[in-house]
DONU-678289 format. One line per 2 residues: for each residue z negated, x, y negated of C-alpha. Coordinates in steps of 0.1 Angstrom, whole numbers, plus 5000, padded with zeros to 4 digits. Layout:
Z,X,Y; ...
This chain:
5674,6591,5918; 5686,6563,5896
5720,6578,5891; 5723,6583,5929
5715,6546,5935; 5740,6536,5908
5767,6558,5924; 5760,6545,5958
5762,6510,5945; 5795,6517,5929
5809,6533,5961; 5798,6503,5981
5813,6478,5958; 5846,6498,5956
5847,6497,5995; 5844,6458,5993
5877,6457,5975; 5896,6484,5992
5924,6476,6017; 5914,6482,6053
5927,6513,6069; 5947,6493,6095
5965,6472,6069; 6002,6471,6079
6025,6491,6056; 6045,6459,6049
6014,6441,6038; 6004,6470,6014
6038,6471,6000; 6040,6434,5994
6007,6434,5978; 6016,6464,5956
6047,6449,5943; 6069,6477,5960
6102,6458,5968; 6121,6489,5978
6095,6498,6003; 6094,6461,6015
6132,6463,6023; 6128,6497,6040
6098,6487,6061; 6116,6455,6074
6148,6474,6080; 6127,6498,6103
6116,6469,6123; 6085,6452,6107
6083,6415,6110; 6083,6397,6077
6067,6367,6092; 6038,6384,6111
6003,6372,6102; 5977,6396,6091
5941,6395,6080; 5911,6372,6082
5932,6344,6067; 5962,6350,6089
5985,6353,6058; 6021,6364,6062
6033,6393,6039; 6049,6366,6018
6015,6351,6012; 5999,6384,6005
6026,6390,5978; 6019,6356,5963
5982,6362,5962; 5988,6394,5941
6015,6376,5919; 6041,6400,5930
6075,6382,5924; 6095,6412,5931
6079,6415,5967; 6083,6378,5971
6120,6381,5965; 6124,6412,5986
6105,6395,6016; 6127,6364,6013
6159,6386,6012; 6146,6403,6043
6141,6372,6063; 6107,6358,6055
6104,6322,6063; 6098,6303,6030
6080,6273,6047; 6059,6294,6072
6023,6282,6072; 5991,6301,6076
5961,6288,6096; 5927,6301,6092
5890,6292,6093; 5874,6280,6060
5840,6277,6076; 5829,6278,6113
5847,6252,6134; 5869,6241,6103
5905,6250,6103; 5927,6248,6071
5961,6240,6087; 5996,6242,6073
5992,6257,6039; 6027,6271,6028
6037,6298,6004; 6047,6270,5980
6013,6254,5981; 5995,6287,5976
6017,6296,5946; 6014,6261,5931
5976,6262,5934; 5975,6296,5916
5998,6283,5888; 6024,6310,5894
6054,6290,5881; 6081,6317,5883
6071,6322,5920; 6071,6285,5925
6106,6282,5910; 6118,6312,5932
6104,6296,5964; 6121,6263,5955
6155,6279,5949; 6151,6296,5984
6144,6264,6003; 6107,6258,6001
6099,6221,6010; 6079,6205,5982
6075,6173,6004; 6057,6193,6032
6020,6184,6037; 5991,6205,6050
5967,6193,6077; 5949,6173,6051
5979,6155,6037; 5980,6176,6005
6014,6189,5990; 6022,6215,5966
6019,6190,5938; 5983,6183,5949
5976,6221,5949; 5990,6225,5914
5969,6196,5901; 5937,6206,5918
5940,6245,5918; 5926,6266,5946
5896,6287,5955; 5917,6318,5966
5921,6327,5930; 5897,6305,5912
5920,6280,5894; 5899,6249,5899
5892,6247,5863; 5927,6255,5850
5956,6231,5845; 5989,6243,5861
6010,6220,5838; 6042,6242,5839
6039,6244,5878; 6036,6207,5880
6066,6203,5857; 6086,6227,5880
6077,6208,5911; 6086,6175,5896
6120,6189,5885; 6125,6199,5920
6120,6163,5932; 6087,6168,5947
6072,6136,5960; 6050,6120,5932
6025,6104,5957; 5994,6125,5952
5959,6121,5966; 5933,6102,5946
5912,6135,5948; 5940,6154,5931
5944,6128,5904; 5908,6126,5897
5903,6164,5896; 5933,6167,5872
5918,6139,5851; 5885,6157,5848
5904,6190,5838; 5922,6168,5813
5956,6182,5825; 5985,6172,5803
6009,6171,5833; 5990,6141,5848
6009,6120,5824; 6041,6129,5840
6030,6112,5872; 6024,6077,5857
């Protein structure tokens, strides 16, 4: 009986992390890092800017979430909008508006993806609905992939090198100070 309960629990837990059956093939390919499939699926008519899932992410954002730089590059080559924002509810009646792929990659600390997005025209000056920019996300981290207690110093340097506006929110400055991030000294 105990083995049955353990097996049932494992199956239930595995189901929590599985892709839903109706996940579009482009999102699956983007998340899996299958750049060749991304190109083929878009060629056959899939929209590289379509939103999918509870967070209304584009395939580009799904690729960034899984740190799939090959998929990011394939999506950009296939017409994905480098500055397309996602809008989703963070809690009932609260919308998070205007998060760009660059903000997401910066919050995760994925410096190579940040650099790629910047080379492809991502706007480091763009602000979300709360006035935060990619530099704020790099300093504070993000809840999507828990980086709130990590310093993304190399990502901050990459954004500064791309002439990101240095005006950051007091919350970002405070949070980076609490974490003792070295990159904070670059903003003085």
